[in-house]
N, C-alpha and C positions, 0 to 999 in steps of 0.2 A: 498254513500260517508260517510266517517267516520266523527266523531266529535273529537275535541281536548279537552281532559279532563285533569284537574290538581288536584292531591290529595296531600294535604299539612298538616303536623302536625304543630300546632302553640301553643304557650303559650297564656295566657290571654292578655299579652302586645304585641302579634304579632310576637314573635321571632320564627324563623323556623330553626335556625342553630343547627346542630349536635344533633338531638334528640336521636340517637340510642346508643351512647356509646363513651368512650374515644378514641381519635385518629381520630374520624370521620371528624371533621373540627375545629381545634383550632385556625384558622386564626383570626387576630385581637385581640389575647390574650384571646379568649373565653375559660372560665374555667368550664362551666356548661354542658358539654357534657353528654348525656345520661339522660336528664331530663324527657323523655317520659316513660322510662322503668317501674318505679314503678306504673304507672297508666294504663298500658296495660292489658287488660283482654280478656276473651273469646268473649264478645260482640263485641269488636273492632276487634278482630281477624276474626270473622265471616263477619263483614262488609268489611274488606280488601280482604278476599277471594272472595266475590261477585264482588268487583271492578276488581280484576285481571282476573276473568272469562270473563269479557267483552272486554279485550284487544285484539287487532289485532297486535299492534306494540307499541313500546315505543320511546319517544323522551326525551333524558336525557342530562343534562349538563355534561361537562367533569368530574368534580369532583365527581358527583353522579355516573356516569358510572364507574369510577375507584374504588369507594368504593364498589359498587355492584359487580364488577368483582373480587374483592378480597374475596368475601364471597359466593355469590350464586352458582358459579360452584362447590363448595364443598358440596352443599346440593343436594344430588343425589336421595333422596327418591321420586319415581315416584308418590306417593300418596300426595306429598306436592304441592298443586295447584299453590302457588305463585312461588316456585322455578321452577316448570315445565314451567310456562309462561315466567318467566324472562330468563331462559336458552334457551328456544326453539324459542321464537318469535323474529322478527326483532327488532333491536335496532338502533335508529338513534341518533348519538352523536353530539350535537351542540358544535363545537369548531373550532377556527381558528388556533390553535397551536398544537393540538394533531396529532402526526405523523402516528399512527396506532391504530387500535382497534381490539385486538385479541380475545376478548370475543364476539363471534359471535352468530348468523349472525348480523353483525354490519356495518353501513355506517356512515362516518363522514360527517356532514352537515356544510359546511363553511359559508353559508348565510341562517340561519334558518328562518329569517323573510320572505324572498322571497320564501323559500321552503315549508312553511306550507301548502299552498293551494295544492301543488302537492302531499304532503304526504297524505292529507285527501282524495284526489282522488284515491290513490292507495289502500285504505283499506275500509272495509265495516262498522265496528262498532266503535271502539275507538282507537285513538292514544293517549297514556297516558303519562303524565308527572308526575314524582314522585321526591320529593326533589328538587334539582337543583335550588338553590336560585337565581343565576345570570340569568339563563335561564327564570325563573319565572318572574323576573322583565322585561326582554325583551318582553316576550309574552304578559304580562299584559299591558305594555306601548303601545303596538300596537293593543290592543283589539283582540287578536288572540285566547283567551281561550273561548271555547263554554260552558263548564261546569266546575264548581269548587267545590271540596269537601274540606271544611275547617274543620279540626278536632282539636278542641280547648281543651287544657288540663288545669286543675285548678292549674296552676303554673305561677308565675310572676318572671322574671329574671332580667329585667331592662337593659339588654345589649345583643347585638347579632344581626345577620342579620334578618331583618323583611320582612314579605311577601309583605306588601304594602308600599314600600319605594319610588319607582320611577315608578308610574303607571299612565295610562290615566284615567280621570274621566269616570266611567262606572256604569251603573245600572245593578244589577243582581236580578233575580227573585228567591225567595226561593222555591225550589221544594220539599224538604224533610228535616226533622230534627228528630234526635233521641238522647237519652242520654244513655250512658253505665252505668253499675253497679258501676263504679268507678268515675262517674261524668264527663266523657269526653263527650263533645257535638259535634255531627257530623251534620253539615249543608251542604246541597247540593244546589248549586245555578246554574241557567242558565243565560247566558248573555242576557240582554234585551234591550240594547241601551245606549244612553248617558243620563246623568242626566238633569233634568229641575230644575228650581229654583223658589222660591216664597218668600213671606214675611208675617210675622204676624203683621206687623205694620198697625195700623188703620189710614186711611187717615182722615184728618181734615174735 
């Protein structure tokens, strides 16, 4: 059975919106699109290649699916492992409004919360979520993410969609950490349960 993994680029203040470039997601008047690009290097590229090599399928939000569909089919180099995975592997699109998904193989998932268990049963290694801010909130709020790669860039934006806005209290165990040559911190967490609470107050 597969695990559900999520790989997310975030700023120091937790913004995940439109890291890749202009036009990606200007919703809400967001003007800082492309904040990731100056900090991307070979170290981070190698990490992302390793991530995509473990994918059996992708679970994407409607917006991210459409952004990817406008770019990745044009990357036809068979030696590009990320393009090869994205173009060839099954894509499950979480949407209640999308009428069709032409960049295939693709299936529209109308009830993603109910469908995650079935998706994990269909595959052996990883069902991967990339980007997909709204979907990320839904999955985290239902504690459906098994493993989380949080890739933090040394940038503060002050506004934009954030990764941990509407989520369920959850404890994650740190499984791995690394820092790229440009100061990007890559942390991998595995879901470990619900939080417990204590106090530093000394009883009289």
